[in-house]
N, C-alpha and C positions, 0 to 999 in steps of 0.2 A: 291462305288459300287451301282448299280442301285436298284430301288425299287423292281423290279421283283426278283432280286437275293436275296434281303433281305427277301422276302416273300417265304420261302422255301415250296416246294411241290405244286407249281402252275401248274406244267406240262410244264413250259417254261424254256428255257435255253439260255444263250448268248454264241455264238461261235465266234472265230476269223477265218475269211475266208482268205485263202492264196493260192498262186499259185506256182506250181512246174511243170516246162516244159509245160506251157500253160494249165495245168489241175487244176481245182479248188478243194480245200480240206478245212476241218475245224477241229478245236479243241476246246473243252470246255474252255472258258475263265478262269475258275477257276484253270486250270492247268498251266496257263502262269504267270510267274513272271515278264516278260518284253520282249520287242522286241529289239534285240541288233544288232550292226554292228560288224562283225568279222574282226579283223585286220590281224590275222595270225592264222594258225593251225599247231601244232607240231605233226607229225605222230607218232603213237605208233607201236612198233615192234610186228609183229605177230598178229596184230589186225584183226578182221573180216572186210570183204570188206565194209560194211556199215558204219564203224567207221572211220571218217576222221582223228581223233586225239584229241589233247587237245587244249583248248584255254583259255586265261586269261579273265575272266569276273568279274570285280569289286574285283580283288584280289583272286578270286577262280579259281582253275584249273578244268574246266568242260569238260566232254566228248562231242564231236561233232559228230552227226549222219547226214550223207548225205542222205537226203530224195530223192534226184534225183536218187541215186543208189537203195535205198530201193524200190521205186515205179516203176522205169523205167529201172533199170540196167545201168544207165548212170552216170559215176563219174563226180562230179563238178571239173573242171580243175583249176580254180583260186579261192582260198578261200578269198582273200583280198577284203574287203569292201562288203562281202556278208551279207545278212540278216539272222538272226537266231532267233528262238523262244526259249527263256530261260524258261524251264518248270521244275516243281517239282511235282512228284507223286511217289507212291510206295517208299517213303522215299529216293528218288533219284533226283538229279538235273542234267539236261542234256540239250544240245542245239541241235535243229533241224534246218538244213540249208534249206532255202526256197528262191524262186526267188523274190516274192513280197508279201506284206500284203495288203489286200483290205479293211480291217476294221472289225467291230463287227456287227454281225447280231443277232437279237432276234428271236428265232424260238420255235415252239412247238415240244415236243418229238413225238407227234402224227403225225407230218409231216415227220418224218424220217422213211423211208421204209427199212425193213430188206432185206438182200441179201440172201434169202433162196435158190435161184436157182444157186448159185455159190459155189465153193468148200469151204469146212469147214475151211480151214486155211487162208482165206482171211484176209487182214489187215484192213477191213472196219467194222465199227459198223453198218453203214447203209448209205443211201443216200437221198437227197432231191433235188427238183428242184426249183430254184428261178429265175424269169425273163428269163426262158428258158435255164438257165445254171445249169448243174448237179454239185452238190457239194457233195463230199464224206467225211463223218465224219470218220476220221481214228482211228484205235485202237492203240494208241501210247503205251499202256501197252504191247501189243504183240510185237510191234517193239522193245522195249527195252529188253524184255525177250529173243527174238531171237538174239539180239546183245550181250547178256550176260552182260548187264549193271545193276548195282544196286544190291539190295538184292535178292538172289535167293529164289525161292519158297521152303518153308520149309515142309519137310514131317512130319507126326505125329511121336511123340516120340515112340520108340520101347519099350513098357513095357510088352511085352509078350502077351499071349492070353487074350482077353477081353470077358466079358459076353455080349451076345446080348442084346440090349436095345429096349424097346417097343415104345419109343416116336416117334411121327410122325412129320417129318420135311418137310417144303417147302423151296426149294433152287431156287433163281431167279438170273440168270446170263446169259448175252447175248453171251458171248464167249464160244463156244462149248468146247474148250480145258480146260478152267478154270472150266467150269461146271462139266466136267467129273473128273477133278482133285479133286474138292470139294467132289463129290460123293464118290470117292475112299477113300479119307482121312476120311470122316465121317463114311464110312462102316468099315474101319479099327478100328475106335474107338467104333464100336458096333452099330452104328445107321444105320439100314438097311431099315427102313420105310421112304423113301425119295421120294418126288415128285419134279421133275425138270421142270423148266420153263425158256424160253429164253427171256421173256419180262415181264414187270410189269403188263400189262393188262391181260394177260393170267392167271397169278397168282392171280390177284385181282378177276377175274371172278370165278376162282376155289374156293377161300376162301369165297366169297359172296354166292356162291351156297350152300356151307356147312352151312353158317350162316343162310340162309333162310330155309334150310331143318331141321337143328338141333337146331337152336336158341342158348340158353345158354349152350347147350351140345356140342358146336362146337369142343371142345377139343377131342372128340372121334375120329376126323379125321385129325385135324391139331393142333399142340402144340407149334410150333416155326417156325418163318420165318427168313431165312438168305437171304439178298438181296444186289445186287450191286446197284450203283446209276445210272450210265449212261447206259440207255437201250432204244431201239426204242419203240415207241407207248406210253409207260408209264414208267417214271423213278422211281427209288427206293424211292426217297423222297415222290413222290406223292402216291406211294403204301403204304408207312408207314403212311402218313397222313390219307389216306382213312381208314386204320385199326384203328388208334388211335382216329378218330373222330366218330367211330361207337359205340353206347352205349352198344352193345352186345359183340363185339369182341375186344374191346379196350384193354382188359387184355392179348391178344395174344402177347407174346414176339416177338420183332423184333430186329434182329442184322443186322446192316449195315456193309457190308464188301466190301470196295472200295479203289481204289488207290487215291481217292480224300480226304480221311480222313487225315486231318492234325490238328495241334493245333489251327490254325487260323479258320478252318472250322467246328470244333466240335460243335459250337453253332447251326449249321443248323439242325443237327440230334436231338439235345436237344430240339429245338423249336417245332419239330413235334412229340416228345415223344418216339424216338427210345430208346430201353432198353439198347443197347450197340452199340458202333461204333469201328471198327477195321480196320486198314490200311492193305491192301494187301502188302506183300505176306505171312503174318504170320499164316500159317495153324495150327500150334501147339497151338498158343494162341487162335485161333478160337475154337478149340476143347475144350480147357480149359474153355472158357466162356460158351459154350453150356453145358458142364458137370456141371458147377457151377449152371446154371439156372435150371437144372433138379435135382440138388442134387446128381449127380452121381459121 
């Protein structure tokens, strides 16, 4: 693994660039376990259109998603000898069919532009331009959710009426759907003082403004941060590092809630001082951790 990736919170990321139907896309290299050649695909009965079927990868039966259909509505006709991205996130292993892989690029999250002028259910985290070529960073998490693959998003446990809680939370998540889902689940748990942000830079600016205005009394306006990792402009690792390296606000608890949290990558959050790390989609566990941190 490269030196950049070992130095967590630098604001840089390595992505694998690939092509589907002559269009260029990218995925965080941390989500990829390997690039594989598909020999055959066994169809699944009553599967969704984007699911090609099952394939044998190193003795495991993995679900195959046809990105050509997901992105362009065109089914791949012949699955033999096609390339696949073997990925693992959200505690799920899945293969995504692609036409070609162009290699690894090191980019800055600041170079990724948000797609604010397109519909909210887009499958794009953002886009960037390199050498005149537009590269779209795909939201693979949303793709798998829509395909119904892996662990489903858990609702908060129904324990009856809850007492409203006064603690003030900051939630940072670039996906509008997941952001609203987090808000609803936290409100059901009694947390109604929530500020939502769709990128790490906006959240950082908000927190630092409070820090400069209130100093050591910053907890009057922010008491806990829940952040995703992959976000345009400023990622969650960099946001966490900025908080933990500040001598005034470093005691502000930060919970990283991301599809990238695995046993192999736990050390990244530990390095930058995250107070807790949790893999999506466990909402109930997230609420439990937040309650524990506040003694609720």
